[in-house]
C-alpha positions as CSV (number, residue, x, y, z in Angstrom):
1,M,0.0,0.0,0.0
2,A,1.1,3.5,-0.7
3,D,2.4,5.7,2.1
4,I,0.3,8.8,1.8
5,Q,-0.4,11.3,4.5
6,I,-3.3,13.7,4.2
7,K,-3.6,16.8,6.4
8,K,-5.7,19.9,6.2
9,K,-4.3,23.4,6.6
10,N,-7.2,25.8,6.8
11,D,-9.1,25.2,3.5
12,V,-6.2,23.4,1.7
13,V,-5.9,19.7,1.6
14,M,-2.2,18.7,1.9
15,V,-1.2,15.3,0.3
16,Y,2.3,14.0,1.3
17,L,3.6,11.2,-0.8
18,R,6.1,9.4,1.5
19,D,7.5,6.7,-0.8
20,L,11.1,7.3,-1.8
21,R,10.6,5.4,-5.1
22,L,7.3,5.6,-6.9
23,S,8.4,2.9,-9.3
24,N,5.7,0.4,-9.9
25,D,2.4,0.6,-11.7
26,I,0.4,-1.0,-8.8
27,L,1.7,1.7,-6.4
28,A,0.8,4.4,-9.0
29,E,-2.8,3.0,-9.3
30,T,-3.1,2.9,-5.5
31,I,-2.0,6.5,-5.1
32,D,-4.3,7.6,-7.9
33,S,-7.2,5.8,-6.3
34,E,-6.5,7.4,-2.9
35,I,-6.3,10.9,-4.3
36,S,-9.4,10.3,-6.4
37,T,-11.3,9.3,-3.3
38,L,-10.1,12.5,-1.6
39,L,-11.3,14.6,-4.6
40,N,-14.7,13.0,-4.5
41,Q,-15.3,14.4,-1.1
42,D,-17.4,17.5,-0.8
43,Q,-15.9,20.9,-0.8
44,V,-12.3,20.1,-1.7
45,T,-11.3,23.1,-3.7
46,K,-7.5,23.4,-3.0
47,V,-4.9,20.6,-3.0
48,I,-1.2,20.7,-2.6
49,V,0.8,17.5,-3.4
50,N,4.1,17.6,-1.5
51,L,6.8,15.4,-3.1
52,R,9.7,16.2,-0.7
53,D,10.2,12.5,0.1
54,V,10.1,11.2,-3.4
55,N,13.5,10.5,-5.1
56,F,12.2,8.7,-8.2
57,M,8.9,8.4,-10.1
58,N,8.2,6.1,-13.0
59,S,6.4,7.2,-16.2
60,T,3.1,5.7,-15.0
61,M,3.1,7.8,-11.9
62,I,4.0,10.9,-13.8
63,G,1.1,10.2,-16.1
64,K,-1.2,9.8,-13.1
65,L,-0.1,13.3,-11.9
66,V,-0.8,14.7,-15.3
67,Q,-4.3,13.1,-15.3
68,L,-4.8,14.5,-11.8
69,T,-3.9,18.0,-13.0
70,K,-6.4,17.8,-15.9
71,R,-9.2,16.5,-13.6
72,C,-8.6,19.3,-11.1
73,R,-8.6,21.9,-13.9
74,E,-12.0,20.5,-15.2
75,E,-13.4,20.5,-11.6
76,S,-12.1,23.9,-10.7
77,I,-9.9,22.5,-8.0
78,D,-6.7,24.5,-7.4
79,L,-3.9,22.0,-7.5
80,R,-0.2,22.7,-6.7
81,F,2.9,20.5,-6.5
82,C,5.8,21.4,-4.2
83,D,9.1,20.4,-2.7
84,I,10.2,18.4,-5.8
85,K,13.8,17.3,-5.4
86,A,16.3,18.4,-8.1
87,P,16.6,15.2,-10.1
88,L,12.9,14.7,-10.3
89,L,12.3,18.4,-11.0
90,E,14.7,18.1,-13.9
91,V,12.6,15.2,-15.4
92,F,9.5,17.3,-15.0
93,Q,11.2,20.2,-16.8
94,L,12.5,18.0,-19.6
95,M,8.9,16.9,-20.1
96,S,7.7,20.6,-19.9
97,L,5.3,19.7,-17.1
98,Q,5.6,23.1,-15.7
99,R,3.4,24.3,-18.6
100,I,0.4,22.3,-17.2
101,M,1.3,21.9,-13.6
102,Q,1.7,24.6,-11.0
103,I,5.0,23.7,-9.4
104,H,6.4,25.6,-6.3
105,P,9.8,25.2,-4.6
106,T,8.3,25.0,-1.1
107,E,5.1,24.2,0.6
108,E,5.0,27.7,2.0
109,S,5.2,29.3,-1.5
110,A,2.4,27.0,-2.7
111,L,0.2,28.0,0.2
112,E,0.9,31.7,-0.4
113,A,0.0,31.3,-4.1
114,M,-3.4,29.9,-3.1
115,A,-4.2,32.8,-0.7
């Protein structure tokens, strides 16, 4: 099972992915399912996904985050990603994900952007 921690800070739902290596498809599906369940709850309008503990992510997991971004946009949910380590951030940049994802260097900056 995926190691996900969910907290609420005021009106923002914080999702912390705690796995160092998001490297198998079953784990990606589990994380996707858990986040989808969260989004199906009433009145979720702001979500920050904190990736500070993630060192590696396979293409399936990256695809799930892109799908999550599209879903949130369609449902008017403000979604931000933060604390992405340099090697993973480089992959995101090579894939031009910053064009579709709102990526912040820190959790604090993501929270400030939502204010």
